[in-house]
Backbone atoms as SQL, in Angstrom:
CREATE TABLE atoms (id INTEGER PRIMARY KEY, chain TEXT, resi INTEGER, resn TEXT, atom TEXT, x REAL, y REAL, z REAL);
INSERT INTO atoms VALUES
  (1, 'A', 1, 'MET', 'N', -4.173, 16.744, 11.057),
  (2, 'A', 1, 'MET', 'CA', -4.390, 15.346, 11.365),
  (3, 'A', 1, 'MET', 'C', -3.497, 14.971, 12.541),
  (4, 'A', 2, 'SER', 'N', -4.069, 14.335, 13.536),
  (5, 'A', 2, 'SER', 'CA', -3.296, 13.957, 14.718),
  (6, 'A', 2, 'SER', 'C', -2.394, 12.763, 14.417),
  (7, 'A', 3, 'ARG', 'N', -1.440, 12.533, 15.298),
  (8, 'A', 3, 'ARG', 'CA', -0.556, 11.382, 15.153),
  (9, 'A', 3, 'ARG', 'C', -1.363, 10.091, 15.106),
  (10, 'A', 4, 'GLU', 'N', -2.354, 9.968, 15.974),
  (11, 'A', 4, 'GLU', 'CA', -3.163, 8.757, 16.043),
  (12, 'A', 4, 'GLU', 'C', -3.922, 8.536, 14.732),
  (13, 'A', 5, 'GLN', 'N', -4.408, 9.616, 14.136),
  (14, 'A', 5, 'GLN', 'CA', -5.111, 9.493, 12.859),
  (15, 'A', 5, 'GLN', 'C', -4.152, 9.052, 11.746),
  (16, 'A', 6, 'LYS', 'N', -2.951, 9.583, 11.755),
  (17, 'A', 6, 'LYS', 'CA', -1.957, 9.190, 10.753),
  (18, 'A', 6, 'LYS', 'C', -1.594, 7.718, 10.895),
  (19, 'A', 7, 'VAL', 'N', -1.384, 7.275, 12.123),
  (20, 'A', 7, 'VAL', 'CA', -1.064, 5.868, 12.373),
  (21, 'A', 7, 'VAL', 'C', -2.225, 4.983, 11.929),
  (22, 'A', 8, 'ALA', 'N', -3.448, 5.406, 12.184),
  (23, 'A', 8, 'ALA', 'CA', -4.622, 4.628, 11.789),
  (24, 'A', 8, 'ALA', 'C', -4.699, 4.483, 10.269),
  (25, 'A', 9, 'VAL', 'N', -4.352, 5.533, 9.531),
  (26, 'A', 9, 'VAL', 'CA', -4.364, 5.474, 8.068),
  (27, 'A', 9, 'VAL', 'C', -3.329, 4.459, 7.580),
  (28, 'A', 10, 'VAL', 'N', -2.127, 4.515, 8.124),
  (29, 'A', 10, 'VAL', 'CA', -1.070, 3.579, 7.719),
  (30, 'A', 10, 'VAL', 'C', -1.466, 2.151, 8.089),
  (31, 'A', 11, 'ASP', 'N', -1.987, 1.950, 9.284),
  (32, 'A', 11, 'ASP', 'CA', -2.401, 0.615, 9.702),
  (33, 'A', 11, 'ASP', 'C', -3.503, 0.062, 8.802),
  (34, 'A', 12, 'ALA', 'N', -4.445, 0.889, 8.422),
  (35, 'A', 12, 'ALA', 'CA', -5.530, 0.448, 7.533),
  (36, 'A', 12, 'ALA', 'C', -4.972, 0.057, 6.170),
  (37, 'A', 13, 'TYR', 'N', -4.023, 0.847, 5.667),
  (38, 'A', 13, 'TYR', 'CA', -3.385, 0.557, 4.380),
  (39, 'A', 13, 'TYR', 'C', -2.662, -0.794, 4.427),
  (40, 'A', 14, 'LEU', 'N', -1.853, -0.995, 5.458),
  (41, 'A', 14, 'LEU', 'CA', -1.111, -2.248, 5.576),
  (42, 'A', 14, 'LEU', 'C', -2.047, -3.434, 5.783),
  (43, 'A', 15, 'ASN', 'N', -3.116, -3.224, 6.510),
  (44, 'A', 15, 'ASN', 'CA', -4.076, -4.298, 6.747),
  (45, 'A', 15, 'ASN', 'C', -4.722, -4.758, 5.435),
  (46, 'A', 16, 'CYS', 'N', -4.910, -3.839, 4.494),
  (47, 'A', 16, 'CYS', 'CA', -5.468, -4.224, 3.193),
  (48, 'A', 16, 'CYS', 'C', -4.554, -5.215, 2.482),
  (49, 'A', 17, 'PHE', 'N', -3.247, -5.057, 2.639),
  (50, 'A', 17, 'PHE', 'CA', -2.304, -6.000, 2.038),
  (51, 'A', 17, 'PHE', 'C', -2.364, -7.347, 2.753),
  (52, 'A', 18, 'LEU', 'N', -2.391, -7.300, 4.064),
  (53, 'A', 18, 'LEU', 'CA', -2.434, -8.549, 4.822),
  (54, 'A', 18, 'LEU', 'C', -3.711, -9.332, 4.560),
  (55, 'A', 19, 'MET', 'N', -4.812, -8.629, 4.409),
  (56, 'A', 19, 'MET', 'CA', -6.103, -9.282, 4.183),
  (57, 'A', 19, 'MET', 'C', -6.349, -9.539, 2.693),
  (58, 'A', 20, 'LYS', 'N', -5.403, -9.082, 1.858),
  (59, 'A', 20, 'LYS', 'CA', -5.491, -9.272, 0.405),
  (60, 'A', 20, 'LYS', 'C', -6.717, -8.587, -0.202),
  (61, 'A', 21, 'HIS', 'N', -7.014, -7.372, 0.261),
  (62, 'A', 21, 'HIS', 'CA', -8.158, -6.601, -0.225),
  (63, 'A', 21, 'HIS', 'C', -7.695, -5.250, -0.764),
  (64, 'A', 22, 'LEU', 'N', -7.049, -5.259, -1.904),
  (65, 'A', 22, 'LEU', 'CA', -6.573, -4.001, -2.486),
  (66, 'A', 22, 'LEU', 'C', -7.723, -3.076, -2.866),
  (67, 'A', 23, 'SER', 'N', -8.900, -3.618, -3.075),
  (68, 'A', 23, 'SER', 'CA', -10.037, -2.774, -3.446),
  (69, 'A', 23, 'SER', 'C', -10.404, -1.808, -2.330),
  (70, 'A', 24, 'LYS', 'N', -9.950, -2.087, -1.118),
  (71, 'A', 24, 'LYS', 'CA', -10.252, -1.205, 0.010),
  (72, 'A', 24, 'LYS', 'C', -9.225, -0.091, 0.184),
  (73, 'A', 25, 'VAL', 'N', -8.134, -0.143, -0.589),
  (74, 'A', 25, 'VAL', 'CA', -7.130, 0.921, -0.528),
  (75, 'A', 25, 'VAL', 'C', -7.620, 2.061, -1.409),
  (76, 'A', 26, 'ARG', 'N', -7.651, 3.261, -0.851),
  (77, 'A', 26, 'ARG', 'CA', -8.137, 4.419, -1.612),
  (78, 'A', 26, 'ARG', 'C', -6.957, 5.135, -2.265),
  (79, 'A', 27, 'PHE', 'N', -6.575, 4.641, -3.437),
  (80, 'A', 27, 'PHE', 'CA', -5.497, 5.259, -4.199),
  (81, 'A', 27, 'PHE', 'C', -6.036, 6.454, -4.980),
  (82, 'A', 28, 'ALA', 'N', -5.224, 7.489, -5.103),
  (83, 'A', 28, 'ALA', 'CA', -5.561, 8.614, -5.983),
  (84, 'A', 28, 'ALA', 'C', -5.458, 8.137, -7.429),
  (85, 'A', 29, 'ASP', 'N', -6.206, 8.748, -8.317),
  (86, 'A', 29, 'ASP', 'CA', -6.168, 8.351, -9.729),
  (87, 'A', 29, 'ASP', 'C', -4.772, 8.497, -10.324),
  (88, 'A', 30, 'ASP', 'N', -3.989, 9.465, -9.832),
  (89, 'A', 30, 'ASP', 'CA', -2.650, 9.706, -10.374),
  (90, 'A', 30, 'ASP', 'C', -1.541, 9.183, -9.452),
  (91, 'A', 31, 'VAL', 'N', -1.843, 8.157, -8.659),
  (92, 'A', 31, 'VAL', 'CA', -0.861, 7.577, -7.749),
  (93, 'A', 31, 'VAL', 'C', 0.357, 7.096, -8.543),
  (94, 'A', 32, 'THR', 'N', 1.525, 7.153, -7.911),
  (95, 'A', 32, 'THR', 'CA', 2.738, 6.603, -8.518),
  (96, 'A', 32, 'THR', 'C', 3.344, 5.580, -7.580),
  (97, 'A', 33, 'PHE', 'N', 4.066, 4.642, -8.162),
  (98, 'A', 33, 'PHE', 'CA', 4.745, 3.603, -7.390),
  (99, 'A', 33, 'PHE', 'C', 6.129, 3.448, -7.980),
  (100, 'A', 34, 'GLU', 'N', 7.134, 3.494, -7.103),
  (101, 'A', 34, 'GLU', 'CA', 8.504, 3.318, -7.555),
  (102, 'A', 34, 'GLU', 'C', 9.157, 2.227, -6.722),
  (103, 'A', 35, 'GLY', 'N', 9.794, 1.314, -7.396),
  (104, 'A', 35, 'GLY', 'CA', 10.492, 0.232, -6.718),
  (105, 'A', 35, 'GLY', 'C', 11.867, 0.038, -7.327),
  (106, 'A', 36, 'PRO', 'N', 12.731, -0.683, -6.624),
  (107, 'A', 36, 'PRO', 'CA', 14.107, -0.839, -7.100),
  (108, 'A', 36, 'PRO', 'C', 14.241, -1.716, -8.344),
  (109, 'A', 37, 'ARG', 'N', 13.255, -2.571, -8.618),
  (110, 'A', 37, 'ARG', 'CA', 13.388, -3.505, -9.740),
  (111, 'A', 37, 'ARG', 'C', 12.355, -3.301, -10.844),
  (112, 'A', 38, 'ILE', 'N', 11.576, -2.249, -10.752),
  (113, 'A', 38, 'ILE', 'CA', 10.564, -1.991, -11.778),
  (114, 'A', 38, 'ILE', 'C', 10.618, -0.521, -12.167),
  (115, 'A', 39, 'PRO', 'N', 10.179, -0.215, -13.383),
  (116, 'A', 39, 'PRO', 'CA', 10.105, 1.196, -13.745),
  (117, 'A', 39, 'PRO', 'C', 8.977, 1.870, -12.974),
  (118, 'A', 40, 'LYS', 'N', 9.030, 3.176, -12.913),
  (119, 'A', 40, 'LYS', 'CA', 8.002, 3.945, -12.209),
  (120, 'A', 40, 'LYS', 'C', 6.637, 3.669, -12.830),
  (121, 'A', 41, 'LEU', 'N', 5.661, 3.353, -11.979),
  (122, 'A', 41, 'LEU', 'CA', 4.291, 3.123, -12.420),
  (123, 'A', 41, 'LEU', 'C', 3.454, 4.352, -12.096),
  (124, 'A', 42, 'VAL', 'N', 2.613, 4.755, -13.018),
  (125, 'A', 42, 'VAL', 'CA', 1.758, 5.920, -12.832),
  (126, 'A', 42, 'VAL', 'C', 0.321, 5.519, -13.128),
  (127, 'A', 43, 'GLY', 'N', -0.581, 5.891, -12.239),
  (128, 'A', 43, 'GLY', 'CA', -1.992, 5.636, -12.439),
  (129, 'A', 43, 'GLY', 'C', -2.514, 4.506, -11.568),
  (130, 'A', 44, 'LYS', 'N', -3.697, 4.706, -11.072),
  (131, 'A', 44, 'LYS', 'CA', -4.332, 3.766, -10.145),
  (132, 'A', 44, 'LYS', 'C', -4.377, 2.339, -10.696),
  (133, 'A', 45, 'GLN', 'N', -4.830, 2.176, -11.923),
  (134, 'A', 45, 'GLN', 'CA', -4.967, 0.829, -12.492),
  (135, 'A', 45, 'GLN', 'C', -3.613, 0.153, -12.680),
  (136, 'A', 46, 'ASN', 'N', -2.596, 0.905, -13.079),
  (137, 'A', 46, 'ASN', 'CA', -1.253, 0.328, -13.241),
  (138, 'A', 46, 'ASN', 'C', -0.684, -0.131, -11.907),
  (139, 'A', 47, 'VAL', 'N', -0.837, 0.698, -10.889),
  (140, 'A', 47, 'VAL', 'CA', -0.302, 0.360, -9.570),
  (141, 'A', 47, 'VAL', 'C', -1.046, -0.843, -8.990),
  (142, 'A', 48, 'ILE', 'N', -2.369, -0.836, -9.061),
  (143, 'A', 48, 'ILE', 'CA', -3.147, -1.963, -8.538),
  (144, 'A', 48, 'ILE', 'C', -2.812, -3.236, -9.306),
  (145, 'A', 49, 'GLY', 'N', -2.677, -3.139, -10.624),
  (146, 'A', 49, 'GLY', 'CA', -2.317, -4.309, -11.421),
  (147, 'A', 49, 'GLY', 'C', -1.006, -4.919, -10.973),
  (148, 'A', 50, 'PHE', 'N', -0.004, -4.073, -10.726),
  (149, 'A', 50, 'PHE', 'CA', 1.287, -4.581, -10.246),
  (150, 'A', 50, 'PHE', 'C', 1.165, -5.176, -8.852),
  (151, 'A', 51, 'LEU', 'N', 0.504, -4.467, -7.957),
  (152, 'A', 51, 'LEU', 'CA', 0.393, -4.961, -6.579),
  (153, 'A', 51, 'LEU', 'C', -0.339, -6.301, -6.518),
  (154, 'A', 52, 'LYS', 'N', -1.296, -6.510, -7.405),
  (155, 'A', 52, 'LYS', 'CA', -1.998, -7.801, -7.439),
  (156, 'A', 52, 'LYS', 'C', -1.046, -8.939, -7.780),
  (157, 'A', 53, 'THR', 'N', -0.009, -8.647, -8.568),
  (158, 'A', 53, 'THR', 'CA', 0.939, -9.702, -8.937),
  (159, 'A', 53, 'THR', 'C', 1.853, -10.079, -7.774),
  (160, 'A', 54, 'ILE', 'N', 2.111, -9.129, -6.870),
  (161, 'A', 54, 'ILE', 'CA', 2.997, -9.444, -5.742),
  (162, 'A', 54, 'ILE', 'C', 2.237, -9.770, -4.464),
  (163, 'A', 55, 'LEU', 'N', 0.939, -9.528, -4.460),
  (164, 'A', 55, 'LEU', 'CA', 0.128, -9.746, -3.263),
  (165, 'A', 55, 'LEU', 'C', 0.234, -11.175, -2.717),
  (166, 'A', 56, 'PRO', 'N', 0.265, -12.196, -3.559),
  (167, 'A', 56, 'PRO', 'CA', 0.373, -13.558, -3.016),
  (168, 'A', 56, 'PRO', 'C', 1.652, -13.814, -2.212),
  (169, 'A', 57, 'MET', 'N', 2.665, -12.998, -2.415),
  (170, 'A', 57, 'MET', 'CA', 3.923, -13.178, -1.684),
  (171, 'A', 57, 'MET', 'C', 3.875, -12.623, -0.264),
  (172, 'A', 58, 'PHE', 'N', 2.885, -11.790, 0.051),
  (173, 'A', 58, 'PHE', 'CA', 2.780, -11.203, 1.386),
  (174, 'A', 58, 'PHE', 'C', 2.382, -12.273, 2.393),
  (175, 'A', 59, 'LYS', 'N', 3.251, -12.545, 3.320),
  (176, 'A', 59, 'LYS', 'CA', 2.967, -13.498, 4.391),
  (177, 'A', 59, 'LYS', 'C', 2.728, -12.786, 5.713),
  (178, 'A', 60, 'GLY', 'N', 3.245, -11.583, 5.826),
  (179, 'A', 60, 'GLY', 'CA', 3.093, -10.802, 7.041),
  (180, 'A', 60, 'GLY', 'C', 3.861, -9.502, 6.909),
  (181, 'A', 61, 'ILE', 'N', 3.608, -8.630, 7.823),
  (182, 'A', 61, 'ILE', 'CA', 4.306, -7.346, 7.862),
  (183, 'A', 61, 'ILE', 'C', 4.793, -7.134, 9.273),
  (184, 'A', 62, 'ARG', 'N', 6.071, -6.864, 9.399),
  (185, 'A', 62, 'ARG', 'CA', 6.644, -6.548, 10.711),
  (186, 'A', 62, 'ARG', 'C', 6.900, -5.062, 10.722),
  (187, 'A', 63, 'LEU', 'N', 6.286, -4.395, 11.653),
  (188, 'A', 63, 'LEU', 'CA', 6.383, -2.950, 11.711),
  (189, 'A', 63, 'LEU', 'C', 7.081, -2.513, 12.982),
  (190, 'A', 64, 'LYS', 'N', 8.112, -1.716, 12.806),
  (191, 'A', 64, 'LYS', 'CA', 8.765, -1.108, 13.962),
  (192, 'A', 64, 'LYS', 'C', 7.915, 0.088, 14.361),
  (193, 'A', 65, 'PRO', 'N', 8.227, 0.783, 15.431),
  (194, 'A', 65, 'PRO', 'CA', 7.382, 1.901, 15.846),
  (195, 'A', 65, 'PRO', 'C', 7.132, 2.890, 14.704),
  (196, 'A', 66, 'HIS', 'N', 5.920, 3.409, 14.674),
  (197, 'A', 66, 'HIS', 'CA', 5.568, 4.422, 13.673),
  (198, 'A', 66, 'HIS', 'C', 6.353, 5.697, 13.937),
  (199, 'A', 67, 'ILE', 'N', 6.814, 6.325, 12.869),
  (200, 'A', 67, 'ILE', 'CA', 7.456, 7.626, 12.961),
  (201, 'A', 67, 'ILE', 'C', 6.604, 8.588, 12.148),
  (202, 'A', 68, 'CYS', 'N', 6.037, 9.568, 12.805),
  (203, 'A', 68, 'CYS', 'CA', 5.155, 10.537, 12.117),
  (204, 'A', 68, 'CYS', 'C', 5.803, 11.903, 12.112);
């Protein structure tokens, strides 16, 4: 995968958060999510359920240069 393709994947992922469309994020069935204030989440439905609770707080994303 080229650098440009990798950047495009990350940009598409972040855009789903900004547009509030988690259904467009292609999570693996066994995806995991770890954060500093929550226990480790395992499984697509668990991760999406959590992200839906924090999605309203997203006002924008500031991204420094991509590092691939």
